[in-house]
C-alpha positions as a printed NumPy array, in Angstrom:
array([[ 99.323,  78.554,  95.179],
       [ 95.781,  78.801,  93.807],
       [ 93.973,  82.113,  93.94 ],
       [ 90.329,  82.025,  94.982],
       [ 87.587,  83.42 ,  92.796],
       [ 86.673,  85.898,  95.53 ],
       [ 90.241,  87.214,  95.516],
       [ 90.268,  87.508,  91.739],
       [ 86.915,  89.283,  91.62 ],
       [ 88.121,  91.633,  94.354],
       [ 91.296,  92.248,  92.375],
       [ 89.237,  92.995,  89.276],
       [ 87.207,  95.521,  91.285],
       [ 90.482,  97.127,  92.392],
       [ 91.645,  97.267,  88.779],
       [ 88.415,  98.982,  87.846],
       [ 88.569, 101.592,  90.603],
       [ 92.327, 102.222,  90.359],
       [ 92.173, 102.394,  86.571],
       [ 89.145, 104.662,  86.396],
       [ 89.673, 107.003,  83.469],
       [ 92.693, 105.072,  82.238],
       [ 91.08 , 101.861,  81.005],
       [ 89.528, 101.804,  77.528],
       [ 85.846, 102.638,  77.853],
       [ 84.661,  99.32 ,  76.413],
       [ 86.908,  97.342,  78.752],
       [ 85.798,  99.353,  81.775],
       [ 82.174,  98.714,  80.841],
       [ 82.884,  95.007,  80.397],
       [ 84.485,  94.81 ,  83.856],
       [ 81.496,  96.593,  85.403],
       [ 79.14 ,  94.17 ,  83.673],
       [ 81.126,  91.135,  84.783],
       [ 81.358,  92.278,  88.407],
       [ 77.642,  92.995,  88.483],
       [ 76.812,  89.686,  86.806],
       [ 79.037,  87.73 ,  89.172],
       [ 77.42 ,  89.314,  92.219],
       [ 73.894,  88.707,  90.932],
       [ 74.525,  85.126,  89.798],
       [ 76.293,  83.994,  92.974],
       [ 73.427,  85.08 ,  95.197],
       [ 70.808,  83.374,  93.028],
       [ 70.599,  79.6  ,  93.478],
       [ 74.355,  78.917,  93.418],
       [ 73.568,  75.231,  93.89 ],
       [ 71.907,  75.105,  90.453],
       [ 73.904,  74.613,  87.253],
       [ 72.664,  76.426,  84.144],
       [ 73.752,  74.84 ,  80.851],
       [ 72.881,  76.444,  77.533],
       [ 72.634,  74.82 ,  74.111],
       [ 74.082,  77.22 ,  71.517],
       [ 74.341,  76.748,  67.799],
       [ 73.687,  78.032,  64.34 ],
       [ 70.45 ,  77.724,  62.446],
       [ 69.768,  74.131,  61.475],
       [ 72.239,  72.618,  63.962],
       [ 69.394,  70.781,  65.661],
       [ 69.514,  72.292,  69.177],
       [ 65.824,  71.785,  69.855],
       [ 65.879,  68.214,  68.588],
       [ 68.955,  67.56 ,  70.728],
       [ 67.18 ,  68.99 ,  73.772],
       [ 64.217,  66.659,  73.156],
       [ 66.556,  63.695,  72.839],
       [ 68.39 ,  64.573,  76.04 ],
       [ 65.193,  65.086,  78.031],
       [ 63.421,  62.128,  76.459],
       [ 60.319,  64.076,  75.449],
       [ 59.207,  66.635,  72.872],
       [ 59.574,  69.605,  75.183],
       [ 60.862,  71.931,  72.426],
       [ 58.938,  72.733,  69.304],
       [ 61.017,  72.095,  66.205],
       [ 60.538,  73.783,  62.882],
       [ 61.847,  73.354,  59.385],
       [ 61.613,  77.073,  58.583],
       [ 64.189,  79.542,  59.891],
       [ 64.578,  80.904,  62.484],
       [ 63.88 ,  77.773,  64.511],
       [ 63.851,  79.255,  68.016],
       [ 62.866,  82.816,  68.866],
       [ 62.707,  82.613,  72.664],
       [ 64.864,  80.671,  75.138],
       [ 63.279,  77.605,  76.704],
       [ 64.265,  76.266,  80.12 ],
       [ 63.898,  72.678,  81.256],
       [ 64.167,  72.251,  85.031],
       [ 63.792,  69.451,  87.528],
       [ 63.496,  71.806,  90.499],
       [ 60.856,  74.318,  89.476],
       [ 60.522,  76.177,  92.765],
       [ 64.228,  76.455,  93.486],
       [ 65.063,  77.812,  90.016],
       [ 62.39 ,  80.525,  89.833],
       [ 64.547,  83.433,  90.995],
       [ 67.421,  82.287,  88.79 ],
       [ 65.259,  82.01 ,  85.681],
       [ 63.692,  85.398,  86.398],
       [ 67.182,  86.905,  86.483],
       [ 68.025,  85.122,  83.227],
       [ 64.771,  86.512,  81.806],
       [ 63.696,  83.089,  80.543],
       [ 59.881,  82.958,  80.543],
       [ 59.232,  79.675,  78.733],
       [ 59.778,  76.888,  81.257],
       [ 59.17 ,  73.155,  81.259],
       [ 59.28 ,  71.148,  84.483],
       [ 60.282,  67.483,  84.299],
       [ 60.257,  64.779,  86.921],
       [ 62.916,  62.351,  85.734],
       [ 66.365,  63.956,  85.403],
       [ 68.482,  63.193,  82.363],
       [ 71.141,  62.043,  84.847],
       [ 70.579,  60.954,  88.433],
       [ 73.141,  63.503,  89.606],
       [ 71.517,  66.405,  87.753],
       [ 68.336,  67.174,  89.712],
       [ 69.388,  70.822,  90.116],
       [ 70.176,  71.276,  86.457],
       [ 68.664,  74.028,  84.296],
       [ 68.955,  73.214,  80.597],
       [ 68.36 ,  76.055,  78.117],
       [ 67.481,  75.827,  74.434],
       [ 68.536,  79.189,  72.966],
       [ 67.865,  81.15 ,  69.782],
       [ 70.295,  80.713,  66.904],
       [ 73.325,  82.979,  67.2  ],
       [ 73.245,  83.526,  63.413],
       [ 69.522,  84.253,  63.29 ],
       [ 68.347,  86.77 ,  60.711],
       [ 66.356,  88.318,  63.567],
       [ 68.614,  90.733,  65.476],
       [ 66.595,  90.242,  68.652],
       [ 67.228,  86.488,  68.593],
       [ 70.969,  87.005,  68.202],
       [ 71.017,  89.484,  71.088],
       [ 69.264,  86.969,  73.336],
       [ 71.802,  84.295,  72.411],
       [ 74.73 ,  86.631,  73.07 ],
       [ 73.293,  87.793,  76.406],
       [ 72.685,  84.282,  77.695],
       [ 76.047,  83.074,  76.417],
       [ 77.509,  85.451,  79.009],
       [ 75.121,  84.379,  81.789],
       [ 74.945,  80.575,  81.713],
       [ 77.289,  78.473,  83.85 ],
       [ 78.28 ,  76.058,  81.08 ],
       [ 78.056,  76.092,  77.309],
       [ 77.218,  73.307,  74.881],
       [ 78.215,  74.305,  71.362],
       [ 76.026,  72.371,  68.919],
       [ 77.371,  72.096,  65.377],
       [ 76.339,  70.051,  62.386],
       [ 78.413,  68.397,  59.65 ],
       [ 77.648,  71.185,  57.182],
       [ 78.527,  74.194,  59.369],
       [ 81.   ,  72.883,  61.936],
       [ 83.794,  74.925,  60.302],
       [ 81.719,  78.1  ,  59.903],
       [ 83.977,  81.142,  60.396],
       [ 81.274,  83.161,  62.184],
       [ 80.782,  80.372,  64.728],
       [ 84.479,  80.125,  65.542],
       [ 85.559,  83.767,  65.279],
       [ 82.601,  85.457,  66.956],
       [ 81.464,  82.855,  69.481],
       [ 83.786,  79.947,  70.238],
       [ 87.123,  81.809,  70.14 ],
       [ 86.   ,  84.595,  72.55 ],
       [ 85.177,  81.787,  75.018],
       [ 88.558,  80.118,  74.667],
       [ 89.217,  80.389,  78.419],
       [ 85.989,  78.511,  79.206],
       [ 87.2  ,  75.012,  78.322],
       [ 86.39 ,  73.676,  81.804],
       [ 82.702,  74.497,  81.315],
       [ 82.378,  73.821,  77.583],
       [ 81.099,  70.807,  75.693],
       [ 81.146,  70.559,  71.91 ],
       [ 78.555,  68.403,  70.164],
       [ 78.679,  67.3  ,  66.541],
       [ 74.96 ,  66.714,  66.008],
       [ 73.376,  64.949,  63.035],
       [ 76.393,  62.663,  62.818],
       [ 74.088,  60.097,  61.206],
       [ 74.082,  62.248,  58.057],
       [ 77.748,  61.407,  57.517],
       [ 78.976,  58.169,  56.017],
       [ 80.307,  56.023,  58.871],
       [ 83.858,  56.155,  57.488],
       [ 83.857,  59.984,  57.527],
       [ 82.675,  60.603,  61.09 ],
       [ 86.134,  60.239,  62.595],
       [ 87.799,  62.519,  60.052],
       [ 85.185,  65.229,  60.697],
       [ 85.782,  64.883,  64.462],
       [ 89.525,  65.241,  63.921],
       [ 88.974,  68.332,  61.768],
       [ 86.626,  69.848,  64.346],
       [ 89.072,  69.121,  67.141],
       [ 91.824,  70.909,  65.198],
       [ 89.596,  73.958,  64.774],
       [ 88.854,  73.96 ,  68.499],
       [ 92.555,  73.806,  69.284],
       [ 93.061,  76.827,  67.058],
       [ 90.246,  78.568,  68.963],
       [ 91.912,  77.766,  72.296],
       [ 89.504,  74.972,  73.281],
       [ 91.764,  72.077,  72.463],
       [ 91.049,  70.36 ,  75.804],
       [ 87.289,  70.275,  75.185],
       [ 85.945,  66.872,  74.297],
       [ 83.833,  66.571,  71.147],
       [ 80.75 ,  64.351,  71.29 ],
       [ 79.369,  62.901,  68.063],
       [ 75.618,  62.372,  68.484],
       [ 72.442,  61.965,  66.517],
       [ 69.265,  63.39 ,  68.007],
       [ 67.287,  61.393,  65.437],
       [ 68.806,  57.948,  66.096],
       [ 69.881,  58.484,  69.701],
       [ 73.511,  57.595,  69.017],
       [ 75.857,  59.278,  71.55 ],
       [ 72.982,  60.72 ,  73.608],
       [ 73.675,  58.58 ,  76.737],
       [ 77.331,  59.666,  76.733],
       [ 76.314,  63.328,  76.358],
       [ 73.858,  62.959,  79.247],
       [ 76.684,  61.589,  81.379],
       [ 78.973,  64.499,  80.418],
       [ 76.232,  67.001,  81.331],
       [ 75.633,  65.084,  84.56 ],
       [ 79.335,  65.365,  85.362],
       [ 79.137,  69.146,  85.058],
       [ 76.01 ,  69.346,  87.2  ],
       [ 77.261,  66.907,  89.845],
       [ 80.554,  68.717,  90.332],
       [ 78.656,  71.918,  91.259],
       [ 81.722,  73.811,  90.146],
       [ 80.505,  75.099,  86.805],
       [ 79.383,  78.457,  88.203],
       [ 82.733,  79.177,  89.846],
       [ 84.659,  77.831,  86.853],
       [ 82.599,  79.953,  84.465],
       [ 83.132,  83.132,  86.459],
       [ 86.814,  82.324,  86.849],
       [ 87.114,  81.966,  83.075],
       [ 85.214,  85.221,  82.603],
       [ 87.644,  87.001,  84.927],
       [ 90.609,  85.5  ,  83.076],
       [ 89.178,  86.53 ,  79.699],
       [ 88.709,  90.122,  80.796],
       [ 91.954,  90.253,  82.767],
       [ 93.924,  89.133,  79.713],
       [ 92.862,  92.352,  77.994],
       [ 93.897,  94.651,  80.829],
       [ 97.063,  96.561,  79.862],
       [ 99.794,  96.888,  82.467],
       [100.331, 100.275,  84.079],
       [104.115,  99.905,  84.078],
       [106.892, 100.262,  86.619],
       [105.965, 102.616,  89.451],
       [108.79 , 104.075,  91.53 ],
       [108.422, 106.644,  94.276],
       [110.248, 109.927,  93.578],
       [113.651, 110.106,  95.25 ],
       [114.445, 112.619,  97.964],
       [117.012, 114.154,  95.613],
       [114.352, 114.745,  92.951],
       [111.941, 116.228,  95.49 ],
       [114.712, 118.425,  96.875],
       [115.527, 119.752,  93.427],
       [111.833, 120.524,  92.815],
       [111.625, 122.34 ,  96.162],
       [114.649, 124.461,  95.252],
       [113.122, 125.4  ,  91.909],
       [109.756, 126.279,  93.427],
       [111.48 , 128.207,  96.191],
       [113.366, 130.269,  93.644],
       [110.172, 130.945,  91.707],
       [108.327, 131.877,  94.931],
       [110.943, 134.464,  95.953],
       [112.781, 132.631,  98.738],
       [116.02 , 134.446,  97.916],
       [114.2  , 137.782,  97.855],
       [112.828, 137.189, 101.35 ],
       [116.12 , 135.83 , 102.69 ],
       [117.908, 138.911, 101.379],
       [115.222, 141.092, 102.957],
       [115.808, 139.394, 106.317],
       [119.506, 140.184, 106.037],
       [118.835, 143.762, 104.902],
       [116.316, 144.31 , 107.685],
       [118.787, 143.06 , 110.264],
       [121.563, 145.322, 109.016],
       [119.217, 148.32 , 109.045],
       [117.969, 147.709, 112.574],
       [121.456, 146.861, 113.83 ],
       [122.705, 150.162, 112.402],
       [119.867, 152.019, 114.097],
       [120.59 , 150.386, 117.444],
       [124.397, 150.401, 117.464],
       [125.444, 153.165, 115.077],
       [126.649, 156.636, 116.062],
       [123.519, 158.206, 117.575],
       [124.079, 161.531, 115.798],
       [123.585, 159.936, 112.364],
       [122.03 , 156.486, 112.988],
       [118.562, 158.022, 113.243],
       [118.766, 158.694, 109.512],
       [118.369, 154.933, 108.953],
       [114.821, 155.193, 110.298],
       [113.917, 157.152, 107.204],
       [114.658, 154.11 , 105.04 ],
       [111.876, 151.506, 104.699],
       [112.455, 148.161, 106.344],
       [112.864, 145.485, 103.593],
       [110.753, 142.954, 105.522],
       [107.975, 145.44 , 106.2  ],
       [107.971, 146.353, 102.518],
       [107.304, 142.644, 101.749],
       [104.517, 142.458, 104.314],
       [106.665, 140.324, 106.609],
       [107.483, 142.854, 109.3  ],
       [106.383, 142.958, 112.964],
       [102.701, 143.509, 112.06 ],
       [102.68 , 140.197, 110.19 ],
       [104.157, 138.353, 113.149],
       [101.282, 139.455, 115.404],
       [ 98.581, 138.22 , 113.024],
       [ 97.394, 134.802, 111.926],
       [ 99.922, 133.632, 109.317],
       [ 97.337, 131.309, 107.746],
       [ 95.202, 134.329, 106.818],
       [ 98.039, 136.604, 105.855],
       [ 99.39 , 137.283, 102.426],
       [102.788, 138.757, 101.716],
       [103.461, 141.81 ,  99.609],
       [105.837, 139.929,  97.373],
       [105.336, 140.894,  93.738],
       [103.369, 138.379,  91.681],
       [105.613, 135.934,  89.837],
       [106.55 , 137.255,  86.458],
       [106.211, 135.216,  83.292],
       [109.684, 133.754,  83.65 ],
       [109.113, 132.685,  87.273],
       [105.715, 131.18 ,  86.456],
       [107.186, 129.301,  83.517],
       [110.039, 128.065,  85.72 ],
       [107.587, 126.728,  88.317],
       [105.381, 125.101,  85.679],
       [108.322, 123.47 ,  83.95 ],
       [109.667, 122.231,  87.282],
       [106.359, 120.598,  88.215],
       [105.821, 119.067,  84.783],
       [109.407, 117.864,  84.65 ],
       [108.982, 116.236,  88.04 ],
       [105.769, 114.543,  86.892],
       [107.306, 113.32 ,  83.644],
       [110.305, 111.924,  85.506],
       [108.03 , 110.097,  87.961],
       [105.937, 108.644,  85.114],
       [108.722, 107.775,  82.697],
       [108.251, 103.991,  83.019],
       [104.449, 103.99 ,  83.01 ],
       [102.181, 103.345,  80.045],
       [100.683, 106.326,  78.246],
       [ 97.259, 106.452,  80.001],
       [ 98.99 , 106.509,  83.385],
       [101.496, 109.096,  82.199],
       [ 98.576, 111.262,  81.11 ],
       [ 96.945, 110.793,  84.521],
       [100.069, 111.95 ,  86.323],
       [100.457, 114.904,  83.961],
       [ 96.853, 115.9  ,  84.664],
       [ 97.437, 115.622,  88.408],
       [100.519, 117.818,  88.08 ],
       [ 98.713, 120.359,  85.902],
       [ 95.954, 120.69 ,  88.51 ],
       [ 98.518, 121.607,  91.157],
       [100.109, 124.386,  89.114],
       [ 97.105, 126.679,  89.591],
       [ 97.21 , 126.114,  93.378],
       [100.916, 126.745,  93.805],
       [101.175, 130.574,  93.837],
       [ 98.755, 131.   ,  96.74 ],
       [100.152, 128.009,  98.636],
       [103.74 , 129.186,  98.216],
       [102.849, 132.693,  99.354],
       [101.173, 131.284, 102.472],
       [104.22 , 129.111, 103.123],
       [106.458, 132.176, 103.086],
       [104.004, 134.1  , 105.247],
       [103.896, 131.45 , 108.001],
       [107.658, 130.86 , 108.063],
       [109.194, 131.899, 111.37 ],
       [111.947, 134.214, 110.213],
       [114.941, 135.074, 112.457],
       [114.125, 138.774, 112.683],
       [114.698, 139.455, 116.398],
       [117.263, 141.685, 118.121],
       [120.771, 140.486, 118.988],
       [122.073, 140.439, 122.566],
       [124.962, 142.738, 121.772],
       [122.863, 145.62 , 120.477],
       [122.157, 147.182, 123.938],
       [125.826, 146.926, 124.923],
       [126.984, 148.741, 121.81 ],
       [124.199, 151.271, 122.184],
       [125.26 , 152.124, 125.746],
       [128.902, 152.342, 124.706],
       [127.978, 154.64 , 121.811],
       [126.134, 156.954, 124.185],
       [129.051, 156.853, 126.621],
       [131.386, 157.765, 123.749],
       [129.221, 160.616, 122.52 ],
       [128.613, 161.936, 126.026],
       [132.368, 161.846, 126.659],
       [133.01 , 163.731, 123.434],
       [130.286, 166.255, 124.269],
       [131.764, 166.706, 127.742],
       [135.159, 167.451, 126.2  ],
       [133.623, 169.935, 123.771],
       [131.693, 171.603, 126.57 ],
       [134.832, 171.834, 128.707],
       [136.764, 173.463, 125.888],
       [133.901, 175.905, 125.183],
       [133.693, 176.8  , 128.843],
       [137.425, 177.476, 128.964],
       [137.116, 179.724, 125.92 ],
       [133.98 , 181.738, 126.772],
       [133.607, 181.795, 130.592],
       [136.141, 184.689, 131.014],
       [134.133, 186.709, 128.496],
       [131.173, 186.634, 130.87 ],
       [133.313, 187.306, 133.948],
       [133.24 , 183.698, 135.042],
       [136.321, 181.92 , 136.245],
       [138.075, 179.953, 133.496],
       [137.861, 176.19 , 134.157],
       [141.155, 174.523, 134.784],
       [142.284, 172.295, 131.932],
       [144.548, 169.489, 133.1  ],
       [147.166, 168.112, 130.715],
       [148.212, 164.543, 130.066],
       [151.405, 164.028, 128.128],
       [150.946, 167.412, 126.57 ],
       [147.338, 166.762, 125.602],
       [144.495, 168.681, 127.15 ],
       [142.063, 166.35 , 128.896],
       [138.99 , 167.894, 127.167],
       [140.651, 167.344, 123.828],
       [141.394, 163.778, 124.775],
       [137.749, 163.335, 125.761],
       [136.617, 164.601, 122.337],
       [139.104, 162.445, 120.463],
       [138.381, 159.381, 122.573],
       [134.624, 159.815, 122.154],
       [134.869, 160.217, 118.371],
       [137.354, 157.393, 117.947],
       [135.345, 155.06 , 120.186],
       [132.176, 155.87 , 118.262],
       [133.891, 155.2  , 114.954],
       [135.427, 151.968, 116.279],
       [132.099, 150.803, 117.694],
       [130.457, 151.596, 114.371],
       [133.025, 149.569, 112.437],
       [132.85 , 146.605, 114.808],
       [129.038, 146.665, 114.873],
       [128.972, 146.845, 111.059],
       [131.186, 143.769, 110.833],
       [129.107, 141.907, 113.434],
       [125.878, 142.989, 111.717],
       [127.133, 141.815, 108.318],
       [128.195, 138.427, 109.681],
       [124.957, 137.965, 111.616],
       [122.89 , 139.129, 108.635],
       [124.59 , 136.552, 106.405],
       [123.91 , 133.863, 109.01 ],
       [120.281, 134.925, 109.253],
       [119.995, 134.932, 105.49 ],
       [121.115, 131.299, 105.422],
       [118.802, 130.357, 108.3  ],
       [115.907, 132.187, 106.676],
       [116.472, 130.451, 103.371],
       [116.601, 127.083, 105.117],
       [113.397, 127.808, 107.059],
       [111.644, 129.104, 103.944],
       [112.671, 126.057, 101.915],
       [111.408, 123.814, 104.711],
       [107.969, 125.437, 104.444],
       [108.169, 125.328, 100.641],
       [109.111, 121.652, 100.978],
       [105.92 , 121.007, 102.957],
       [103.903, 122.664, 100.186],
       [105.805, 120.695,  97.56 ],
       [105.12 , 117.439,  99.385],
       [101.436, 118.184,  99.934],
       [100.449, 119.987,  96.733],
       [102.731, 118.418,  94.109],
       [104.349, 115.228,  95.366],
       [101.305, 113.761,  97.136],
       [ 98.99 , 113.786,  94.059],
       [101.75 , 112.347,  91.873],
       [102.623, 109.718,  94.485],
       [ 98.937, 108.88 ,  94.817],
       [ 98.772, 108.214,  91.073],
       [101.933, 106.105,  91.306],
       [100.413, 104.138,  94.179],
       [ 97.282, 103.601,  92.099],
       [ 99.425, 102.311,  89.236],
       [101.219,  99.959,  91.634],
       [ 97.907,  98.74 ,  93.1  ],
       [ 96.51 ,  98.391,  89.581],
       [ 99.313,  96.115,  88.402],
       [ 99.256,  94.094,  91.625],
       [ 95.495,  93.59 ,  91.285],
       [ 95.87 ,  92.77 ,  87.606],
       [ 98.379,  90.056,  88.502],
       [ 95.901,  88.542,  90.96 ],
       [ 93.029,  88.77 ,  88.474],
       [ 95.031,  86.964,  85.789],
       [ 96.262,  84.246,  88.176],
       [ 94.983,  80.786,  87.26 ],
       [ 92.515,  79.351,  89.72 ]])
C-alpha cells in the first residue's frame, strides 16, 4: 500500500517533535528546513514545474539553455565563472511571479513558444556553477538544488567523472532519480566511436551514485544533436505535473534514511512498578508509620481496657502517631496541606530511593538507543527531587485505621465492675474490722464454702481485672498487627499513586514518544 506524501510529511513532523533533543542537531535542522520548504513550495504555484540546470564550470549550461529555448536568452562567457546569478525562463510570467520570488530568482526571461507543447507552465533555471571559485555562486547553486522540482545535471566529456560532482552533488541526490535527468553536453567534441563508451562509463558512475535508473542524454548545444529528445524528456516531466510531489517525496526519503531508530519500547510491567513502589515506600518510612499505627492502637487499647488503677499511667507516654504528626489533629485538617513529622530520609534512604528510580528507568530503557536512554534517565532524575515532598504528602493523606474498637467500652465497663466489686469487698472487710472500735455494730460477714464473701469479692475483682487485662492485651496485639498490615497496604497504595504519577508517568511518556518516533519514522521512510 502506497503512503501519501502528506502522510510522510506528517510523520516527519512527528519524528521531529517526538525526537526533540534526541536527534543530531544537524539532522533536526535539516528536517525543520525540509518541512518549511515543503509547506512553502506546495502553496506556491503547485501547477508549475521548476527544472534547474546544474553543472560545473565549462559544462555549457547557458549554451544548453539557449539551445533548448531556441534563442540566446542566457549570456555565455569564455571566462570563469560563467554564471553569477540564476536566470529563469518562463512561459507563464504572471503565474510564476510568487514562485520565482520565493526562489529569489530576479533575472527572468518570458518566452511565448514553449520548448514542448505540454510545458507551458514550466520554469527553466540556468544556475551558477556548483564548483565556482566564488563562494556566493556555489551557495546559490546549493540552495536552489534543494528548492527546484527537478534537476538536470549537465556534464561535459572532460569532467563527467569529476569526484566533486559525484560525491558532493549527485550522490546526495541519489533518491531523486524520478526527477533527475543527466545530460552529456558537448558530445560533438568526442570522436563518434567514443560517444557510446563515455555514456556507458557515465552510466556506471551514476549507478554507483544511486541514480542507475536515470537516463543519460548525449547532446550538443552547438550542433543541436540530441536537443529535441531532451526537450521531449523535459516536456514529460512538466506534463506529468508530478515532479513537485516526487521531489518532496525523495527529499523526505533522503532525510528519513538518516533518522536513527529509537529502539524497542516496552511498557514497564506491573511487577516492576510494584517493586519500585515497595522500595520507595521503605525509603519514605511506610514501615515506621505502620508500626506507629500498631503502637498507637495498643497504647489506646491499654488506656481504655486496662486496670483503671494503673492504665492511666499510659497517658503519660506519647502517642506514636501523634509524635509523627499523624494523630487526631492531622485527621481534622486538610491532608493536602499537611506535612508529617517523619524524620527526613537519611543518606542511606535517599540513596535507596535514587537507586530504585534510576534502576527502574534503566530497566525501562534497556532496549532503546543511547539518546533515548539518556532522555529517560533525565526524566527519572528530574523526579528524584520531587519525591520526598510527594511521598510525605502521600503518607499524610492516607486514611489510617486509627479508630476505637467496639469491644473497648465492654471491657472498660467490666474493668470498673471488677474494681468496684473488689473495693466493695475491701470496704466490707474494713467495716467489719473498725466499726466496733467506734461503737458501731459489726457488719455481718456471710460465708460461702468457708470463704468470707467480702474476701471473695476482693479476689474476684482482682482476678477479673487481671483476666480482662490479659484478654484485652491479646486482642489489642492481634488487632494492632491487623491494623499494621492494613496501614501498610493503604500507605503503599498512596505511595503507588505517587510512583505512577511522579516516576512511571514521565518514563512511560518517554517510552510512548520513542514508540511514536519509530512508527513515524517507518511511515516517513515508506516508498511512495
